[in-house]
N, C-alpha and C positions, 0 to 999 in steps of 0.2 A: 364407719364403713364407707368406702369410696364408691361414688356413683359412676357407673360405667355407661358408655354408649354402645348399644347393641344394634347390629345390622343383620337382617334375615331375608330369606326368600319365601314368599307366601303363595300358595295355590288355593284357589277356591272356585266353587260352582256358584255363580252369582244369581241363579234362577230365583231363589227365595228371598233375596235381599234387596233393600232399597239403595243399592250402591255402596261405595266405600265410606263416604263421609258420614259422621254422626249426625242424626236428625232426630228431632223430638218424636217420641212414640213410634219410631221405626226401627226395625232390625237391620243393622248395617254391619259391614265387615269391620270397620274401625271400632265401632262400639263393642262388638263381641271380643275383639282382640284386646282392647283396653280392660274389659271386664276380666278376661282370662289372666292378664298380667297382674291385675289387682288380687285375684284369688290366690295366685302363687306367691306374690311378694308382699301383699298387704299395702302396696303403694299405688297411689293414683298417678298414672302416667298418660302422656299423649303419644299415641303411636302415629308416626308420620309415614307417608307412602310416596312412591315415585309418581303416582297419578291417581286422581279421584275417579275411579271407574264408575260408570252409571249403573242404575238398576238393571239387573239381568246380564251384565257383562261379566265374563269369566277371566281367570288369570291362572297361568302356569308359573309365572315368574315375577309377581309383584314384589318389589323391594321395599322393605319397611325398616324403620329405626325407632328406637326409644331409649330414654335414659332412666336408669333405676339403680339403686344400691341394693344388692342381694348377695348372699354368700354362695349362691348356686353357680356352678360352672355353666358355660353356654349350652353344652349338650344336655345337661340336666334341666336347665331352664326351658329349653326347647321342648323336651318331652313333657314337662309339666304343663306348659302352655297348651300343647296339643290335647292333653287330658281334660282341658276345660273349654274346648271349643267343639262345635258340632262337627260331624264327620265330613261335611262338605267344605270345611276350612282346614287347611293343613299347612303348618309351618315346616318347610322342607329342611331348613338348617338355620343356625343362629351363631353369630360370633361377635366378639368385641371389635370395635373399630375406633378411629380417632374421634375425639370429642366434637369436632366441628363438622362431622359428616352430615350431609343433608341429602336425602334420596331424590329430591327434585333438582335442587340447585347444582348438584355435582354430576348429574347424568350427562353423558356425552351423546347417547342416542337411545331410542326405544324401538322395540320390535313388536308390532301387533300382527295378529293373524285374523282374517275373516273367512268364514266358511259359508259358501252358498250350496244349496241343494236344489238345482233347477229341475223343472219337470221335463217331460210329462210323467215319468215314473217317480213316485214319491216314496220316501222312507219315513214312516210315522215315528220311528224311534229317534229321529234327529231333530224333532220339532223344537226341543229346548236348547239345542247346541249348534244349529245352523239356520240360515234363512231358507225356508222352504219356498222357493221362488216358483210360481206356478207355470212359467213359460220356459222353453228351451232358450239357451243363449249361445252365441257364437264366441268361443273362447279366443280365437285369433283376432277378432275385431276388438275385443276387450283388451287384449295384450297390446294392440297397436295404439289404442287410446291411452293405456297406462303409461306407455313410453313418454308421452308428452308431459307427464307429471313428475318424472324423475329429474332431480336437480333442484336448484334454488328458485323458488317462485313465491309470489304473494298468493296465499291460499285462502284469502278472505271469502271467496265465493263458496268455499267448503266449510265455513264456520257457521255453526247453528245459531249463534247469537253474538252480538258485539260485546266486547269486554274492554277492560282497561289495560290490555296488553300493550307493551311498547311497540310491537310490530307483529304483523300477520305473515311475515316472510318466514318460510321454513325450508330446510334442505332435505328433500326426500332422497336418501342414499340408494335405496333399492325398492322396487315394486314388482314382485314376481307373481304370476298366476300359473297354477298347475291344476291338473285334474286327476281324479281317481274314481274307481267304480266299486261299490260294495252293495251286495244284495240287489243287483240289477239297477240300483240308483246311481246317479252321477253326482259327484261332489267337486266343487271348484274351490281351491284354497288360494287366498290372496294374502301374500306376505308383504308388509310394508315396514321399512325402517327409516326413521328420520331423526333429526336432531331435536325435534319437539313436535307437538301436535296441538292444533286448535280444538276447541270444544266440538265434538262430534265429527271431526275432520275425516277420520277413517270411514265411518259409516256413511258420510255424505259422498266420499269418493266412490265407495262401493255402489251406492245408489245411482251415481252418475254412470259408472261403468256398466251397470245393468241396462241402462237405456241404450247404450251402444250395442251391448250384447243381444238385445231383442230387436235390433234394427230400427229403433225409433230415431237414432242419431248416428251420424258417421263418426269414425274415430277422431277426425280433426275437430269435431265439435267441442272437444275438451279444451282446445286452445281458445275458443271463443268464451268458454265459461271462465277460464283463468283471466282473460283480458277484461271481462265485464266487471269483475270485482263486485258481484251481486249474487247473494245466496239464492235468489229466486231463479237464476239462470241454470243452476245445477240440478241434479236429479234428487230423488227422494232420499230421506234418511233411512238407511237399511236398518232392520230390527236389531236390537241389542243382543239377542240370543246367539248370533253368529260371531261375536267379537271376543277375542282373547288377547290379553296382555301376555306376551310370551317371555320377554326378557328385557333387561335394562343394562346398558353398557356404561361403565364408569372409567373406561380407558385403562390406565395402569391399575393394578391391584391396590385397593385402599384398605 
């Protein structure tokens, strides 16, 4: 039987899980997906993803891949996998792809969304899915600060910990802030697309923008943070609950 490479798009609520990556004695998204594939095919596989989301982080469009030999058609395999995962993990679709496809290496850009729910009016039902920020924020000031981050910059000041990456330079293609109101509460949506992200980069950017939004810093302060190349100069790490991996772009259809 021929072993095929499968590519799929996965959605999950990360609230109850210790992130994507398999960890000893922890419930993780990767671990549950690999268990589901084993239950369906009887084969042990490694399920790769486009990014190792942290504990509590959600996804609408996590891209995964794995190799396995099975007689099931992709749509049948997809339904069978969903039958063996919890309801807060859902494989949206699955298809065969080229054998050398890699969800990280082949990605052209990724789109993350962060949701803030600033005070003073709070929505208790958003606690698991947004940053319940206790203070009101100035959206226009945050937008002005965000404009400084668009383009190619060294984002080392927004990296949670140093790693063995070849470079900390990333190209932020877009960074848009919008607001909406529901049940008298205000929500701010921060959408960021880049060619890659450093560890906790999005959450550290949001924490820094929140300092501007509350008036603790002026919008141009972001330029000083970039120039400092020092994590201590940036704002706090925003909570994981407000972060969503929305989609991953691979350029031409693969």
